[in-house]
ROGU-938371 format. One record per residue (C-alpha): x, y, z negated; chain; residue number from 1. Coordinates in steps of 0.02 Angstrom, whole numbers. Layout:
% residues N
+--------+--------+--------+-------+-----+
:     px :     py :     pz : kette :  nr :
+--------+--------+--------+-------+-----+
:      X :      Y :      Z :     A : NUM :
...
+--------+--------+--------+-------+-----+
This chain:
% residues 239
+--------+--------+--------+-------+-----+
:     px :     py :     pz : kette :  nr :
+--------+--------+--------+-------+-----+
:    -55 :   -663 :   -440 :     A :   1 :
:   -179 :   -671 :   -297 :     A :   2 :
:   -144 :   -540 :   -163 :     A :   3 :
:   -277 :   -523 :    -29 :     A :   4 :
:   -234 :   -429 :    132 :     A :   5 :
:   -382 :   -355 :    226 :     A :   6 :
:   -350 :   -274 :    397 :     A :   7 :
:   -462 :   -124 :    428 :     A :   8 :
:   -535 :    -41 :    583 :     A :   9 :
:   -454 :    127 :    541 :     A :  10 :
:   -287 :    119 :    637 :     A :  11 :
:   -271 :    -64 :    583 :     A :  12 :
:   -216 :    -17 :    407 :     A :  13 :
:   -203 :   -157 :    279 :     A :  14 :
:   -308 :   -142 :    122 :     A :  15 :
:   -236 :   -251 :    -16 :     A :  16 :
:   -319 :   -321 :   -172 :     A :  17 :
:   -211 :   -373 :   -321 :     A :  18 :
:   -281 :   -492 :   -452 :     A :  19 :
:   -161 :   -553 :   -588 :     A :  20 :
:   -265 :   -704 :   -639 :     A :  21 :
:   -439 :   -777 :   -627 :     A :  22 :
:   -580 :   -657 :   -673 :     A :  23 :
:   -460 :   -514 :   -714 :     A :  24 :
:   -498 :   -340 :   -649 :     A :  25 :
:   -414 :   -299 :   -484 :     A :  26 :
:   -315 :   -157 :   -410 :     A :  27 :
:   -373 :   -107 :   -236 :     A :  28 :
:   -229 :    -36 :   -134 :     A :  29 :
:   -257 :     82 :     13 :     A :  30 :
:   -447 :     68 :     35 :     A :  31 :
:   -469 :    130 :    213 :     A :  32 :
:   -632 :    170 :    302 :     A :  33 :
:   -745 :     32 :    365 :     A :  34 :
:   -682 :   -102 :    247 :     A :  35 :
:   -795 :    -90 :     93 :     A :  36 :
:   -896 :   -245 :    138 :     A :  37 :
:   -738 :   -349 :    152 :     A :  38 :
:   -671 :   -280 :    -13 :     A :  39 :
:   -836 :   -328 :    -96 :     A :  40 :
:   -820 :   -501 :    -19 :     A :  41 :
:   -647 :   -521 :    -95 :     A :  42 :
:   -712 :   -463 :   -264 :     A :  43 :
:   -858 :   -585 :   -257 :     A :  44 :
:   -743 :   -732 :   -213 :     A :  45 :
:   -630 :   -687 :   -358 :     A :  46 :
:   -774 :   -649 :   -478 :     A :  47 :
:   -686 :   -485 :   -516 :     A :  48 :
:   -718 :   -300 :   -538 :     A :  49 :
:   -618 :   -147 :   -490 :     A :  50 :
:   -499 :    -86 :   -624 :     A :  51 :
:   -395 :     40 :   -526 :     A :  52 :
:   -359 :    104 :   -352 :     A :  53 :
:   -183 :    136 :   -285 :     A :  54 :
:   -146 :    240 :   -130 :     A :  55 :
:     31 :    213 :    -66 :     A :  56 :
:     29 :    383 :     21 :     A :  57 :
:    -96 :    515 :     74 :     A :  58 :
:   -137 :    474 :    255 :     A :  59 :
:   -325 :    452 :    283 :     A :  60 :
:   -312 :    273 :    344 :     A :  61 :
:   -245 :    228 :    171 :     A :  62 :
:   -358 :    333 :     58 :     A :  63 :
:   -525 :    359 :    144 :     A :  64 :
:   -639 :    253 :     36 :     A :  65 :
:   -543 :    275 :   -127 :     A :  66 :
:   -687 :    374 :   -201 :     A :  67 :
:   -814 :    241 :   -154 :     A :  68 :
:   -712 :     93 :   -216 :     A :  69 :
:   -670 :    182 :   -380 :     A :  70 :
:   -856 :    207 :   -409 :     A :  71 :
:   -881 :     18 :   -419 :     A :  72 :
:   -784 :      2 :   -582 :     A :  73 :
:   -885 :    -49 :   -735 :     A :  74 :
:   -826 :    110 :   -822 :     A :  75 :
:   -832 :    214 :   -664 :     A :  76 :
:   -743 :    303 :   -596 :     A :  77 :
:   -586 :    198 :   -596 :     A :  78 :
:   -423 :    297 :   -590 :     A :  79 :
:   -351 :    326 :   -417 :     A :  80 :
:   -161 :    331 :   -419 :     A :  81 :
:    -54 :    415 :   -285 :     A :  82 :
:    129 :    472 :   -278 :     A :  83 :
:    137 :    652 :   -338 :     A :  84 :
:    214 :    731 :   -182 :     A :  85 :
:     65 :    671 :    -78 :     A :  86 :
:    -70 :    722 :   -200 :     A :  87 :
:   -104 :    885 :   -106 :     A :  88 :
:   -163 :    783 :     43 :     A :  89 :
:   -310 :    718 :    -58 :     A :  90 :
:   -399 :    886 :    -40 :     A :  91 :
:   -428 :    850 :    145 :     A :  92 :
:   -326 :    704 :    214 :     A :  93 :
:   -390 :    718 :    391 :     A :  94 :
:   -324 :    895 :    410 :     A :  95 :
:   -146 :    828 :    411 :     A :  96 :
:   -171 :    723 :    567 :     A :  97 :
:   -153 :    799 :    741 :     A :  98 :
:   -315 :    716 :    797 :     A :  99 :
:   -462 :    627 :    719 :     A : 100 :
:   -496 :    444 :    761 :     A : 101 :
:   -634 :    424 :    889 :     A : 102 :
:   -791 :    322 :    861 :     A : 103 :
:   -796 :    345 :    671 :     A : 104 :
:   -916 :    457 :    576 :     A : 105 :
:   -809 :    508 :    428 :     A : 106 :
:   -852 :    619 :    280 :     A : 107 :
:   -718 :    643 :    148 :     A : 108 :
:   -754 :    625 :    -39 :     A : 109 :
:   -609 :    667 :   -153 :     A : 110 :
:   -584 :    542 :   -296 :     A : 111 :
:   -642 :    605 :   -465 :     A : 112 :
:   -503 :    533 :   -574 :     A : 113 :
:   -346 :    564 :   -471 :     A : 114 :
:   -178 :    529 :   -555 :     A : 115 :
:      6 :    540 :   -510 :     A : 116 :
:     98 :    373 :   -510 :     A : 117 :
:    225 :    369 :   -653 :     A : 118 :
:    408 :    371 :   -606 :     A : 119 :
:    447 :    220 :   -716 :     A : 120 :
:    382 :     42 :   -707 :     A : 121 :
:    201 :     46 :   -764 :     A : 122 :
:     57 :    -73 :   -797 :     A : 123 :
:    -78 :    -11 :   -679 :     A : 124 :
:   -198 :   -144 :   -744 :     A : 125 :
:   -171 :   -277 :   -879 :     A : 126 :
:    -54 :   -405 :   -802 :     A : 127 :
:     -5 :   -298 :   -651 :     A : 128 :
:    164 :   -213 :   -671 :     A : 129 :
:    229 :   -106 :   -528 :     A : 130 :
:    387 :     -5 :   -501 :     A : 131 :
:    374 :    140 :   -380 :     A : 132 :
:    523 :    166 :   -266 :     A : 133 :
:    508 :    338 :   -184 :     A : 134 :
:    531 :    318 :      4 :     A : 135 :
:    502 :    485 :     92 :     A : 136 :
:    511 :    499 :    280 :     A : 137 :
:    338 :    447 :    339 :     A : 138 :
:    263 :    573 :    217 :     A : 139 :
:    341 :    671 :     74 :     A : 140 :
:    266 :    554 :    -55 :     A : 141 :
:    281 :    388 :     34 :     A : 142 :
:    336 :    249 :    -83 :     A : 143 :
:    359 :     63 :   -101 :     A : 144 :
:    285 :    -28 :   -249 :     A : 145 :
:    387 :   -173 :   -315 :     A : 146 :
:    328 :   -321 :   -417 :     A : 147 :
:    393 :   -491 :   -468 :     A : 148 :
:    287 :   -643 :   -511 :     A : 149 :
:    219 :   -803 :   -436 :     A : 150 :
:    106 :   -757 :   -291 :     A : 151 :
:    -27 :   -824 :   -175 :     A : 152 :
:    -53 :   -706 :    -28 :     A : 153 :
:   -217 :   -732 :     65 :     A : 154 :
:   -307 :   -655 :    212 :     A : 155 :
:   -481 :   -578 :    201 :     A : 156 :
:   -562 :   -749 :    223 :     A : 157 :
:   -463 :   -827 :     82 :     A : 158 :
:   -339 :   -924 :    191 :     A : 159 :
:   -170 :   -933 :    105 :     A : 160 :
:    -34 :   -846 :    206 :     A : 161 :
:    109 :   -861 :     80 :     A : 162 :
:    125 :   -960 :    -81 :     A : 163 :
:    262 :   -966 :   -211 :     A : 164 :
:    237 :  -1049 :   -380 :     A : 165 :
:    393 :   -973 :   -459 :     A : 166 :
:    418 :   -787 :   -488 :     A : 167 :
:    482 :   -698 :   -333 :     A : 168 :
:    503 :   -514 :   -290 :     A : 169 :
:    371 :   -436 :   -179 :     A : 170 :
:    335 :   -261 :   -118 :     A : 171 :
:    192 :   -158 :    -53 :     A : 172 :
:    295 :    -80 :     87 :     A : 173 :
:    156 :     36 :    145 :     A : 174 :
:    201 :    136 :    301 :     A : 175 :
:    387 :    129 :    264 :     A : 176 :
:    433 :    -45 :    329 :     A : 177 :
:    334 :   -151 :    450 :     A : 178 :
:    382 :   -316 :    530 :     A : 179 :
:    510 :   -258 :    658 :     A : 180 :
:    475 :    -73 :    639 :     A : 181 :
:    460 :     75 :    519 :     A : 182 :
:    334 :    213 :    488 :     A : 183 :
:    328 :    356 :    612 :     A : 184 :
:    407 :    521 :    563 :     A : 185 :
:    327 :    640 :    688 :     A : 186 :
:    169 :    681 :    590 :     A : 187 :
:    155 :    830 :    470 :     A : 188 :
:    264 :    795 :    319 :     A : 189 :
:    369 :    666 :    410 :     A : 190 :
:    558 :    681 :    418 :     A : 191 :
:    673 :    566 :    518 :     A : 192 :
:    827 :    611 :    416 :     A : 193 :
:    737 :    567 :    255 :     A : 194 :
:    675 :    404 :    330 :     A : 195 :
:    853 :    352 :    374 :     A : 196 :
:    908 :    393 :    196 :     A : 197 :
:    761 :    291 :    129 :     A : 198 :
:    810 :    141 :    235 :     A : 199 :
:    991 :    149 :    175 :     A : 200 :
:    931 :    159 :     -6 :     A : 201 :
:    819 :      9 :     20 :     A : 202 :
:    962 :    -91 :     96 :     A : 203 :
:   1060 :    -65 :    -65 :     A : 204 :
:    918 :    -74 :   -192 :     A : 205 :
:    797 :   -210 :   -138 :     A : 206 :
:    824 :   -396 :   -162 :     A : 207 :
:    832 :   -479 :     11 :     A : 208 :
:    713 :   -614 :    -52 :     A : 209 :
:    575 :   -485 :    -69 :     A : 210 :
:    413 :   -525 :     23 :     A : 211 :
:    354 :   -367 :    110 :     A : 212 :
:    167 :   -332 :    121 :     A : 213 :
:    158 :   -186 :    242 :     A : 214 :
:     26 :    -54 :    271 :     A : 215 :
:     -1 :   -118 :    449 :     A : 216 :
:     31 :   -285 :    530 :     A : 217 :
:     93 :   -454 :    465 :     A : 218 :
:    196 :   -502 :    314 :     A : 219 :
:    385 :   -506 :    325 :     A : 220 :
:    535 :   -521 :    209 :     A : 221 :
:    669 :   -394 :    174 :     A : 222 :
:    802 :   -522 :    222 :     A : 223 :
:    722 :   -539 :    394 :     A : 224 :
:    713 :   -351 :    418 :     A : 225 :
:    894 :   -328 :    365 :     A : 226 :
:    943 :   -452 :    499 :     A : 227 :
:    827 :   -401 :    641 :     A : 228 :
:    750 :   -228 :    618 :     A : 229 :
:    837 :   -108 :    738 :     A : 230 :
:    783 :     46 :    639 :     A : 231 :
:    858 :    -20 :    479 :     A : 232 :
:   1018 :    -68 :    570 :     A : 233 :
:   1033 :    105 :    650 :     A : 234 :
:   1006 :    194 :    484 :     A : 235 :
:   1142 :     90 :    402 :     A : 236 :
:   1264 :    122 :    545 :     A : 237 :
:   1235 :    309 :    541 :     A : 238 :
:   1252 :    317 :    352 :     A : 239 :
+--------+--------+--------+-------+-----+
C-alpha cells in the first residue's frame, strides 16, 4: 500500500491518498480546500484514478473539495463516504464553525453520491479494507479507520516517510489523535467527556504497534502516544 500524506493550506489538515498497488484506483481521504493540484500530482505519479473519497468527519477542512475530487472518477461521481453521525454537516460544513478562515474564497458544493460508512470492516476500493472505530469527542461522528498491510508512507513530493515490507497495523487517526495531542472538543458537536471515553477505548482496543496517520501534523505510533501523550494519560487515570 502506498499512502501519500499531503498537508493543505486549510488549517494545515492532512489530505491522504491510499493506493493498494501500482495503477489501482485510489481512495482520497479528507480532501480539503486548496489541495486539488497536489492531489492531481499524486495521482499522476501513481498513474491512478479516483475510486472513492473518504471523509473522516464533517469539519470543512476535511471535506471541502470532496465534490470536486469525486468528479474526477472515470465513472463520476465517485462515492463519498462519511461516518453517519456527521452526515448532517455535509449540508453546510462551514456553518458549524464559530468563524470562517480568512483569506480563502470558499463556495460549498455538496457531494452527489454521499454514503454512510458501514459499521463493519469494508472494502472501500478493491484491495483497500478499512475498519471504522467510532471515536466521538471532536465531533459526534469522528472515527478512526484501521488497516493492516505492508505500507510505504510518502509525503506530497514522493519522499518516503515510513516503510514496512511486512504487514503492520496502521490507522487514519483523523482529528482524534495527533502527535502529542488530541482533537479539540470546544467546537459545536464536541464533547470532552466523550473524548476521554474514546481515548480509554483506544488504549484497550488498538495495537500499540499501530502507525498513526493524523488529520494534522506528523506521523506517530500508538505506542509512543500511550507513553508520552498527556491527554491519553489523563483520560486513562480518570477512567
